[in-house]
C-alpha positions in Angstrom: -90.9 -145.2 -31.2 -92.4 -147.3 -28.5 -91.4 -147.1 -24.8 -89.9 -150.1 -22.5 -92.9 -149.6 -20.9 -95.3 -150.2 -24.2 -93.2 -152.9 -25.2 -93.8 -154.6 -22.1 -98.0 -154.2 -22.7 -97.8 -155.7 -26.0 -100.5 -157.8 -27.0 -101.6 -158.0 -23.3 -105.0 -157.8 -21.9 -105.6 -155.7 -18.6 -108.9 -156.4 -16.2 -109.4 -153.7 -13.9 -112.3 -153.6 -11.3 -114.2 -150.3 -10.0 -113.1 -148.6 -13.2 -115.8 -146.5 -13.6 -114.7 -143.6 -11.6 -111.5 -142.6 -9.4 -108.3 -144.5 -9.5 -110.0 -147.5 -11.6 -111.3 -144.8 -14.5 -107.8 -143.0 -14.3 -105.9 -146.5 -14.5 -107.8 -147.6 -17.4 -106.9 -144.1 -19.1 -103.3 -144.4 -17.8 -102.5 -148.3 -19.6 -104.4 -146.7 -22.7 -102.1 -143.8 -23.3 -99.0 -145.9 -21.8 -99.5 -148.6 -24.9 -102.0 -146.9 -27.5 -101.0 -148.9 -30.5 -99.6 -152.1 -29.0 -102.7 -154.3 -29.2 -103.7 -153.9 -25.4 -106.8 -154.9 -24.2 -109.0 -153.1 -21.2 -111.5 -155.3 -19.6 -113.4 -152.6 -17.4 -115.6 -153.6 -14.9 -118.0 -151.7 -12.6 -121.6 -151.8 -11.4 -122.7 -148.5 -13.3 -122.6 -150.0 -16.8 -123.5 -146.8 -18.9 -120.6 -144.7 -17.4 -118.1 -148.0 -18.2 -119.5 -147.6 -22.1 -118.6 -143.9 -22.0 -115.1 -144.5 -20.7 -114.7 -147.1 -23.3 -115.8 -144.9 -25.9 -113.4 -142.3 -24.8 -110.4 -144.7 -24.4 -111.0 -146.0 -28.3 -111.5 -142.4 -29.6 -108.2 -141.5 -28.0 -106.4 -143.9 -29.4 -107.8 -144.4 -32.6 -108.9 -148.0 -31.6 -105.3 -148.8 -31.2 -106.6 -150.3 -27.6 -109.7 -152.8 -27.4 -112.0 -152.0 -24.5 -114.5 -154.3 -23.1 -116.9 -152.7 -20.6 -118.4 -155.6 -18.3 -121.2 -154.8 -15.8 -120.1 -156.7 -12.4 -120.5 -156.1 -8.9 -117.4 -157.6 -6.8 -119.3 -158.0 -3.8 -121.7 -160.9 -5.5 -119.8 -163.8 -5.2 -122.0 -165.3 -7.9 -121.3 -162.6 -10.3 -117.3 -163.6 -10.0 -117.6 -166.9 -10.2 -119.2 -166.9 -13.8 -117.3 -163.8 -14.7 -114.6 -165.6 -16.9 -116.9 -168.2 -18.5 -119.2 -165.1 -19.6 -116.4 -163.3 -21.2 -116.1 -163.5 -25.2 -113.3 -166.2 -25.6 -110.8 -164.1 -26.9 -110.8 -161.9 -24.0 -110.1 -164.9 -21.5 -106.4 -164.7 -22.0 -105.9 -162.0 -19.0 -102.3 -161.1 -18.2 -102.9 -158.0 -15.2 -105.5 -157.9 -12.5 -106.1 -154.5 -10.8 -108.3 -155.2 -8.1 -109.5 -151.7 -7.6 -113.2 -151.8 -6.4 -113.5 -150.6 -3.3 -115.5 -148.1 -0.9 -115.8 -146.9 2.8 -119.4 -146.0 4.7 -119.7 -143.8 7.5 -117.2 -142.8 9.9 -119.1 -144.2 13.2 -117.5 -145.7 16.0 -118.5 -149.2 17.8 -120.9 -149.7 19.0 -122.7 -147.4 16.8 -121.6 -148.8 13.4 -124.3 -149.8 11.0 -123.9 -153.6 10.5 -125.6 -153.0 6.7 -122.0 -150.4 6.2 -120.1 -153.3 7.7 -121.3 -155.9 5.7 -121.3 -154.1 2.4 -117.5 -153.3 3.3 -116.3 -156.5 3.8 -117.9 -158.0 1.1 -116.4 -155.5 -1.6 -113.1 -154.8 -0.1 -112.1 -158.2 1.4 -114.3 -161.2 -0.4 -114.6 -159.7 -3.3 -111.3 -159.0 -3.8 -110.0 -162.2 -2.7 -112.9 -164.1 -5.1 -111.6 -162.0 -8.1 -108.2 -163.1 -7.6 -109.4 -166.5 -7.3 -111.6 -166.5 -10.3 -108.0 -165.1 -12.6 -105.5 -167.2 -10.8 -106.4 -170.2 -13.0 -105.5 -168.2 -16.2 -102.3 -167.0 -14.6 -101.1 -170.6 -13.5 -101.5 -172.3 -16.9 -98.9 -170.5 -18.5 -95.5 -172.3 -18.8 -92.8 -172.4 -16.1 -95.2 -172.4 -13.4 -97.1 -169.5 -14.3 -97.1 -165.6 -14.7 -99.2 -162.7 -14.7 -99.7 -159.7 -12.4 -102.2 -159.4 -9.4 -102.0 -155.7 -8.3 -104.3 -154.9 -5.4 -105.2 -151.7 -4.2 -104.6 -151.2 -0.4 -104.4 -147.8 1.6 -102.7 -146.3 4.3 -105.5 -147.4 6.6 -104.7 -150.8 6.5 -101.4 -149.8 7.9 -102.2 -147.1 10.7 -105.8 -147.3 11.8 -107.4 -144.2 12.4 -110.9 -143.2 14.7 -114.0 -143.2 12.8 -112.4 -145.9 10.3 -112.1 -149.3 12.2 -114.1 -151.3 9.7 -112.2 -149.8 6.9 -109.2 -150.2 8.1 -109.7 -153.4 8.8 -110.6 -154.6 5.8 -107.7 -152.6 4.0 -105.4 -154.7 6.5 -107.0 -157.9 5.5 -106.2 -157.1 1.8 -102.6 -156.4 2.6 -102.3 -159.8 5.3 -103.8 -161.4 1.7 -101.3 -159.9 -0.5 -98.3 -160.8 1.5 -99.4 -164.3 1.9 -100.5 -164.6 -1.9 -97.0 -163.4 -3.0 -94.9 -165.9 -0.3 -97.4 -168.7 -1.7 -97.0 -168.0 -5.5 -93.1 -167.7 -5.2 -92.1 -170.7 -7.2 -94.0 -168.9 -10.2 -93.9 -166.0 -12.4 -96.9 -164.5 -10.8 -95.9 -161.2 -9.2 -98.5 -159.9 -6.5 -98.2 -155.9 -6.0 -99.9 -153.6 -3.3 -100.2 -150.0 -4.0 -101.4 -148.2 -0.5 -102.6 -144.3 -1.3 -102.6 -141.8 1.1 -105.0 -139.1 1.0 -107.0 -139.3 -2.7 -109.7 -137.0 -3.9 -112.3 -139.3 -6.0 -115.7 -140.0 -5.4 -114.6 -142.0 -2.3 -115.6 -139.5 0.4 -118.9 -138.7 -1.1 -119.6 -142.6 -0.8 -118.5 -142.8 2.4 -120.9 -139.6 3.4 -123.6 -141.2 1.7 -123.7 -138.7 -1.2 -123.4 -135.5 1.4 -120.8 -133.5 -1.0 -120.3 -131.0 1.4 -119.0 -132.9 4.2 -116.6 -134.7 1.5 -115.1 -131.2 0.3 -114.3 -130.9 4.2 -111.9 -133.5 4.2 -109.9 -131.9 1.9 -110.2 -128.5 2.8 -106.5 -126.9 3.4 -104.8 -129.1 1.5 -103.9 -130.9 -1.8 -104.4 -134.5 -2.3 -103.4 -136.9 -4.5 -105.8 -137.5 -7.5 -106.4 -140.4 -9.0 -104.1 -139.8 -12.0 -101.3 -140.2 -9.5 -102.0 -143.6 -8.3 -102.6 -144.8 -12.1 -99.3 -144.1 -12.6 -97.7 -145.9 -10.0 -100.4 -148.8 -11.1 -99.2 -149.0 -14.4 -95.2 -148.4 -13.7 -95.7 -151.3 -11.3 -97.2 -153.5 -14.3 -94.5 -152.5 -16.7 -91.2 -153.4 -14.9 -89.3 -156.4 -16.3 -90.9 -159.6 -15.2 -88.0 -160.1 -12.5 -88.9 -156.4 -10.9 -91.9 -156.9 -8.1 -92.9 -153.2 -6.6 -94.2 -155.5 -3.6 -95.5 -152.5 -1.6 -95.7 -148.7 -2.4 -97.0 -146.3 0.1 -97.8 -143.1 -1.7 -98.9 -139.8 0.4 -99.4 -136.2 -0.9 -96.8 -133.7 0.1 -98.7 -132.6 3.7 -99.4 -136.0 5.0 -97.3 -137.8 7.3 -99.6 -140.8 8.2 -103.2 -141.8 8.5 -103.7 -139.0 11.0 -101.0 -136.5 10.6 -102.0 -133.8 7.6 -101.0 -130.2 7.3 -104.0 -127.7 6.5 -103.2 -124.2 5.3 -105.7 -121.8 7.2 -108.6 -120.0 5.5 
């Protein structure tokens, strides 16, 4: 017997950016496991197409092809790629119902005036412009539906967008921009059936910190020493839960911490 959540995903197409690893990858698997035989379609995008193809093959195998997966190479920081994205999809994949704006990154822990311009530019281009551009590319699909339009925009924010911390000024600024854009968009679309949702994770252990430290895994591991961070799977459950509520139920904002975290800068660490 199908669950209520599975029935609400019946025949839908979900687009997830940054789906090759971390929260995005987990979200793809969570959608698939929630509706493994309900004609669900997943469009997975990221820069690493080979990794995406592996994710797609694994999902299709686990669901016995009950979930169709389309991996698409896409760098959301490149406006030209986003601009041509929808038209580049096979026609049968263009009727998108859920957009999960997950692609994002952080580079470095430098403080002003030592912040690298290249790091600043790539964070704003990916976390802010990329998210806004993807939303603008998909919204026309949502708006053409009857009764003012319908669909879900789910933006992955961060505690960093709510509370800034030393060494994270640019990343925090990008996530604060995501929060402001999300809140404005929800108000702008209030007369439609389009839901605008933000999920704000606290400390999550993914490739995120490895990228922050330019591939230095030892520094990345030190971030999580003495504590038990959230996983991509934990956040994926929240994302899919939000997407499978009744149409009139909007989980506008969700802030998720691991138990040892009280704020962006308040963490309890067990001594070695």
